[in-house]
N, C-alpha and C positions, 0 to 999 in steps of 0.2 A: 672443427680442424682451422687452423688460422695460421698462415704466414711460415709455412713449412714449404723443404724442398723433399724430391724424390726422385732418385737418379736410377736409371736403367733397371728397374724393376718388372719382371716377367711372370703372368699367370697363365695358370691353365687348369682345366678339367674342375671347372665350377659351374655352376647349373644357374646362374642369374647373372651378374654383373662380375666382371674379370675385375675392375675397379668403381666400387660403388662411395662416395662421398656425397654425405649429407652435410649440407652448409658451409661448405668449406668457403673461403673467401683469402684472397691473393696468395694462392700458394703456385710452386712450380712443379710441373711434371716432366721429366726430362725422360726421352724415349720410351713410355711404360708398352709393353707389349704385352698381347695376347693373341694368338696366333694359331690358326690349325696347322699351317704350316712349317712351325717350329719344332724341334725336338722330337720329329717324329709323328707327330700330330696328335690328338687327343681323343681319350676314351669317352670323355662326357665334353659335348659342345656349348658352351655359354650363350645365352641370350643378348648381352648386351658385353661391349667392350669398356668402355669408358660411360659412367651414368653420373650426373651431377644432380640431386634431389634434396627433398627436405625429410628431415626426421619426424617421427609421429611426435605431436603438442608441440612443435618447435615453429616460429614464427615462419611465413611461408617464404622461405628465402633458399633458393637451393644453393649452384655455385656462382659466385662474384668474384669478377675482377681475377683470375687463375689464370693460367698459361701455360698449356701440352704443346710440349717441343716433340718433333719427329715422332708421333704416335705408330704402332702398327698394330692393326685391329683386323685380323681376317677371321673369314669364317665364321662369323658369328651369326645366331639363329633368331636375328633382331636387328636392332641398331649397333654401328661400328662407335658411334659416337651421339649418346644421346642427353640433352640439354632440356631440364625440367622444372618445373616450380619454380620461377621466377629465377632460373639461370640467367645473369647477364655480365657483359664487359668481360665475358671469356674470351682467348685467343688460342686457336689451334693453327700451330705453326709444321707445314711443312709433314712428311711421313704418307701415312696411307691407310684408308679406310675402303676395303675392298673386300670382295667375293662374301660380303655379309647380305642380307634380306634386304637392309638400307643402312647408305654410307654413313648419313647424317642426319638426325632428327630434332629439330627446336621445336617446341611446344609450343602453345598460345600465349604461355607468360612469360617466356623467356625471349629477351629483347637485348641489342648493343652487343651481339656476338659477332666474333670475326672468323672465317676460316679463309686460311691463307695457306696457296701451296700444298693443297693435300690430295693426293693420290684417290681419285674414284672411279672405279672402274670393277665391269663382273660384278655387280650386287645384283641380288636377282628379283628385288622390288621396285627401286626408286636409288639413286644417288643419295638425293637430297629431298627432305620433307623438311618447309617451315611453315609454322604458323604464328609464330612469333613477330613481330615487327622492329626493324631497325638494325636487321642485321645484315652482315657484309659477307659474300662470298665471293673469292678473288685468286682467279690463278687456279684453280680447283676444277677440273673436267669433268663433267656431266657426261659419261662416255659409254655409261654399260647397255651395251646394243638392246632396242627393242621395250628399254625400259623408261618409265614418265615419273621426272623428278617433279613433285608439286610445291608450287612458292605460293602460299598465302599470306596472312597477315599482312602488314602496310610498310612501305618505305622502305622495303629490302632492298639491298643493291648486288646485283650479279655482275660482275663487272672480272674484264680480260680474260675471258671462259671461252675454253672449247664446249660444245655443248652437245647434247642428243634431244629426246624428246622432255620438252618443259611444258608443264601447263598450269598459267599462273590465273590462281584464283583469288588475290589480293585485291589492295586498294594502293595505289600511286607506287607501285614497286617500279624500281627502276633497271633497263639491261643496258649495259654500256661495255662498248669494245668485242661482242660475241661473236664468235667463230662458230656456225652451224656446222657440224661436223656428221651429223646423223638423218636428222629428220626437221622436226619446224618446230617454232613456240605458239602455243595456241593461248588464248588469253578469254577465261571466264570472269574476270576480275573488272575491275573499273580503273581509270587514269594511271594504267601501264603505260610508262615512256620506255621506248629503244633509243638509242643513240648508236652509232657506227655498227649494225651487224652486216654481216658480212656471211658468204657462205663458198663452199667449194662442190657444191654437191651437184653442179652440173646440173642441164638440159632435161633430163628424166625426172627431175623431183618440180612438180608445178606447185608445192605450197611451201614458203620457208617461215613465215609468220601471217598467222591466221587464227579466228576465230572458230570456236567449235561449242557457241550460245545460241540458243535460240532467241533472245533477244540483248545483244552486247550493246554497251554504249560505245557510242564513236571513238575511235583514234583522234590524238589530238597530235598532230606532227609539227614541232618546233622548229623551223627550218625548210629548206628547200629538199625538196625529193627529184632524183635524177634516174633516169632508165635509159639503157641503149637499147630497148623494146620497147614495150607500149603496158600500158595499166589497164587488166581486164577486169570488168565486171561480168561477174557472174550469175547474177541476181535472175530470178524465173521470169517468164515472159511476162508482158502485162496483160493486163485483162481489158477490152474493148467493150466500152458496153453504146447506148443512143446513138449508134452510128448505121444504121439503116438495117435490112436483114442480111445475117452471114456477112459481115465486115471479115477482115483476117488480117493477120500482124505476122511478120517475118520470125520464122522459127528462131533467131538467131538473137530478137529483138531482148532488149532487158529495161534495167532502169534508167542508164545511162543515155543510151540510144536505140531507135531502131527504122520501122517502115511500116506503117499503116494502110491499110485499102478499106473504104469505107462498102459498105453493101449497098442494099438498095436505095433510092434516092432520099437524101435525110438534108438537113441542113446542120448538123453538128456530129462529133465525134468526141465520145471521152476515152481518155487512156488513163487505167489507174494503176499504178505500181504495185507488181508484186510485193516490195516491201516499202512503205512509206520511209520517206526520209524523216531524220530524228527532229528536225528544226523546220526547214523549209526548202523549196524544190524552186527552180526557175528554167522554164524547159523552152525552148527557140523551137520552128518549124519549117521545114523546107518545102513548097510543092513541086511534086515529082510528075505530075499530068496538069496539062493545062487548065483544065475547069477549076482546079487546086486553087490557082493564082489568084491571090486575095485574099486568100483564107487570113485568119488570124486567132492567136490564142485569146477566148472571151472569158476564161477563169484559170485559175492555179492554185493549186495546195500542195503543202508537202506530202500528200497522197495520189495527187492527180490533176489533169488539166484537161479541157476541152477546147478544141477547134471548132470555130463556125465558118463554115463555109460561106462564099459569096450568093450561092442561089443553092435551091436544093439538085444536087447532084449523087448519082450513080458512081461508084467506083474511081471516087476521089482519091489520089495516093500523097501520102506526105514524109518524108522523114522528120523525126525528132530526134534532139539534143537537150540533156538535162544536167545541169548544174547544181548541186545541193549540198546542205549542211544539216 
């Protein structure tokens, strides 16, 4: 179905998709409606509001270059809007996809789609799940309380958004001018970029942007970072070795800095970071006891550093500070 126009069409009481189009190209859909809130509700609840897909035996082409204006999809037991099987360059403008299981679903083969100004809220699983690439979500808030939107794929742009929970699992996705209204953005992917991320969450929320991966790639910040408070390192306490018997480390110490006290008489002390730096680490030490004056860093790497004392001493105390990359 190509080059067609559909206006003010409503569908209800179907089991699968209210609007199911295979191989749709350059069509216009003005205010399609499928809502459990309209006309007294439905006796049968659809799975999907709008589905772009590919017909059996056809070339793998879903919906291409279609425009959907002011859709209303509410109460679906699946995705309100689902772009599948190489659905690309479609634009959804305005309207709502809410109180569904998921607001918008874009599969791995669907790229270059635009979701603009769509109201996404009260969805029971997620507001958005994106697995494709080069998709744009603009000014369409992810605000369903406690529901995590999943952004995968690559080079997707999330901009001018009010967002709640988001987990980024993709590569080189970009978040621009994002206001955090509910919780945080976490990142499992690589190369994620953030620009103008801000929050009104208040001091009771400790994490706005963070990782929840066991071995994340490092963030790359292109530009200055400023704060009115402090940059806090929450890595675990480092391990102290070759430092005499029963050395100790201040319980608040971490990869970035801390205080070490050597044990029985010894000439060295090795500090191994709880987590090695990705590339390199450059420590400095400050003597905190008279006997430690004249100590120096005799070896260092991305994983550890060794301090050598001027003589065999017990109870040597020094602080350390580390810059790494």
